[in-house]
C-alpha positions in Angstrom: 6.5 5.8 -22.0 9.7 7.2 -20.6 7.8 8.7 -17.6 5.0 7.7 -15.3 1.6 7.8 -17.0 -0.1 9.7 -14.2 0.4 13.4 -13.4 -0.2 13.6 -9.7 -0.1 16.3 -7.1 1.3 15.7 -3.6 -1.2 15.2 -0.8 -1.2 17.6 2.1 -0.5 16.0 5.5 -3.5 15.9 7.8 -3.3 17.4 11.3 -4.1 16.1 14.7 -4.8 12.5 13.7 -4.8 9.8 16.4 -5.3 6.0 16.3 -8.2 6.3 18.7 -10.1 8.2 15.9 -10.3 4.9 14.0 -10.5 2.5 17.0 -7.0 1.3 16.4 -4.7 -0.1 19.1 -2.1 2.3 20.5 0.7 -0.1 20.3 2.1 -2.2 17.4 2.5 -1.6 13.7 -0.5 -0.9 11.4 -0.2 -2.9 8.1 -2.8 -1.0 6.0 -4.2 -2.5 2.8 -6.3 0.2 1.3 -7.5 -1.7 -1.7 -11.1 -2.3 -2.8 -12.4 -5.7 -1.8 -12.0 -7.2 -5.3 -8.2 -7.1 -4.9 -8.1 -9.3 -1.8 -7.2 -12.4 -3.9 -6.9 -15.7 -2.0 -3.1 -15.6 -2.6 -3.1 -12.7 -0.1 -4.3 -14.9 2.7 -1.0 -16.8 3.4 0.8 -13.5 3.2 -1.5 -12.0 5.9 -0.9 -15.1 8.0 2.9 -15.0 7.8 3.1 -11.3 8.6 0.9 -11.6 11.7 2.7 -14.7 12.9 6.1 -13.0 12.6 5.0 -9.7 14.1 2.9 -10.6 17.2 2.3 -6.9 18.0 1.1 -5.9 14.5 -2.4 -5.4 13.2 -3.7 -5.6 9.7 -6.3 -3.0 8.5 -8.6 -3.9 5.6 -11.2 -1.7 3.9 -14.4 -3.6 3.2 -16.7 -2.9 0.2 -20.3 -1.9 -0.1 -21.3 -5.5 -0.8 -22.2 -7.0 2.6 -22.5 -10.6 1.4 -19.1 -10.2 -0.3 -17.6 -8.9 3.0 -19.0 -11.9 4.8 -17.4 -14.3 2.3 -14.0 -12.6 2.7 -14.1 -12.8 6.5 -15.2 -16.5 6.4 -12.3 -17.2 3.9 -9.8 -15.4 6.2 -11.1 -17.4 9.2 -10.3 -20.6 7.3 -7.0 -19.6 5.9 -5.6 -17.3 8.7 -7.2 -18.9 11.8 -9.3 -17.6 14.6 -6.4 -16.3 16.7 -4.7 -14.2 14.0 -8.1 -13.0 12.7 -8.5 -11.1 16.0 -5.7 -8.8 14.8 -7.3 -8.1 11.4 -9.4 -4.9 11.6 -12.1 -4.4 9.1 -13.1 -0.8 8.4 -15.8 0.4 6.0 -15.0 2.4 2.8 -14.0 5.9 3.9 -14.4 9.3 2.3 -11.2 10.7 0.9 -10.4 13.0 3.8 -10.9 10.1 6.4 -8.9 7.7 4.2 -6.0 10.1 4.1 -6.1 10.6 7.9 -6.0 6.8 8.4 -3.2 6.5 5.9 -1.1 9.2 7.6 -0.9 7.1 10.8 -0.3 3.7 9.1 3.1 2.1 9.4 3.1 1.0 5.8 0.9 0.0 2.9 0.8 -3.6 1.8 0.0 -4.1 -1.8 -2.2 -6.8 -3.4 0.1 -9.5 -5.0 -2.1 -9.6 -8.1 -3.1 -5.9 -8.6 -0.8 -3.2 -7.4 -1.9 0.1 -6.1 -1.6 3.2 -8.3 -3.1 6.3 -6.7 -2.7 4.8 -3.3 1.0 4.6 -3.9 1.2 8.3 -4.7 -0.8 9.0 -1.5 1.5 6.9 0.7 4.7 8.4 -0.9 3.4 11.9 -0.3 3.8 11.2 3.4 6.9 9.1 3.2 5.1 5.9 4.1 6.7 2.8 2.6 4.7 0.4 0.4 5.4 -3.3 0.2 4.8 -4.4 -3.3 5.4 -7.6 -5.4 6.6 -7.2 -8.9 5.2 -9.6 -11.5 4.9 -10.4 -15.2 1.6 -8.5 -15.6 1.2 -4.8 -16.1 -1.2 -4.4 -13.3 1.3 -5.9 -10.8 3.9 -3.3 -11.4 2.3 0.1 -10.8 4.0 0.7 -7.4 7.2 -0.8 -8.8 7.3 1.8 -11.5 6.8 4.6 -9.0 9.6 3.3 -6.8 11.9 3.0 -9.9 11.1 6.6 -10.9 12.4 7.6 -7.4 15.5 5.5 -7.9 14.5 3.1 -5.1 14.9 -0.1 -7.0 15.8 -2.1 -3.9 12.3 -1.8 -2.4 10.0 -3.7 -4.9 10.0 -7.4 -4.1 10.4 -10.3 -6.5 9.2 -13.2 -4.3 6.6 -13.8 -1.6 9.5 -14.5 0.8 11.0 -11.1 0.1 7.6 -9.4 0.4 6.9 -10.9 3.9 10.5 -10.2 5.0 10.3 -6.6 4.0 6.9 -6.1 5.6 8.0 -7.6 8.9 11.3 -5.7 8.9 9.4 -2.4 8.3 7.0 -3.3 11.1 9.5 -4.4 13.7 12.7 -2.4 13.0 12.1 1.3 13.7 15.5 2.5 12.5 15.1 0.7 9.2 11.6 2.0 8.6 12.7 5.6 9.4 15.6 5.3 6.9 13.2 4.0 4.2 10.8 6.8 4.9 13.6 9.4 4.8 14.7 8.1 1.4 11.2 8.3 0.0 10.7 11.9 1.3 14.1 12.9 -0.2 13.1 11.6 -3.7 9.3 11.9 -3.9 9.7 15.3 -5.7 10.5 13.1 -8.8 7.0 11.7 -9.0 4.8 14.7 -8.3 3.8 17.3 -10.8 6.1 15.7 -13.3 6.3 17.7 -16.6 7.8 14.7 -18.3 4.4 12.9 -18.0 2.7 15.8 -19.9 5.4 15.7 -22.6 5.1 12.0 -23.0 1.4 12.2 -23.4 1.8 14.8 -26.0 4.4 12.7 -27.9 2.1 9.6 -27.8 -1.0 11.6 -29.0 1.0 13.0 -31.9 2.3 9.5 -32.7 -1.2 8.0 -32.8 -2.6 10.9 -34.8 0.2 10.5 -37.3 
């Protein structure tokens, strides 16, 4: 396809949101990973560790699933791989209804993407608000959803190609306010290219006609 495969509308920005609403610390960056629990692949653990080590004021927010034993396994794994001290700066929140999720997203510093299964709709949500997403491109289709959306906006410098670049970008966004504001500004200036895109509709029409033919 010569366009994004998803026709998406821009999210409205929620009002009067505070960190206290979610029990989050007032200071420091919020590294929000809004994926379902199945995307927390073990290869994510060293990334979590490096980010928290390099940004001592930052906090990581994960959404847990409905499977309580699975959540326990995840937390036990993170304790082994991240360590007890850093685990204190990982905040586990339950799955949220859409309105609460969007309120939490609106006060997050950034989204950090699973290295094995990139966000799709969550990327559109973040870019509605100008929130950067740290994503790792890869050889698999499922690793490149966010990369494709960035490319549609002409922001080819933001998708990462290595774990090192991924961690560097996350920490820079979390610790350098001027840089983060510049990235956010660029997203807001170009996000009209990814919402309500008529090219997506035209491309689906073309593909359906091709397959029917």
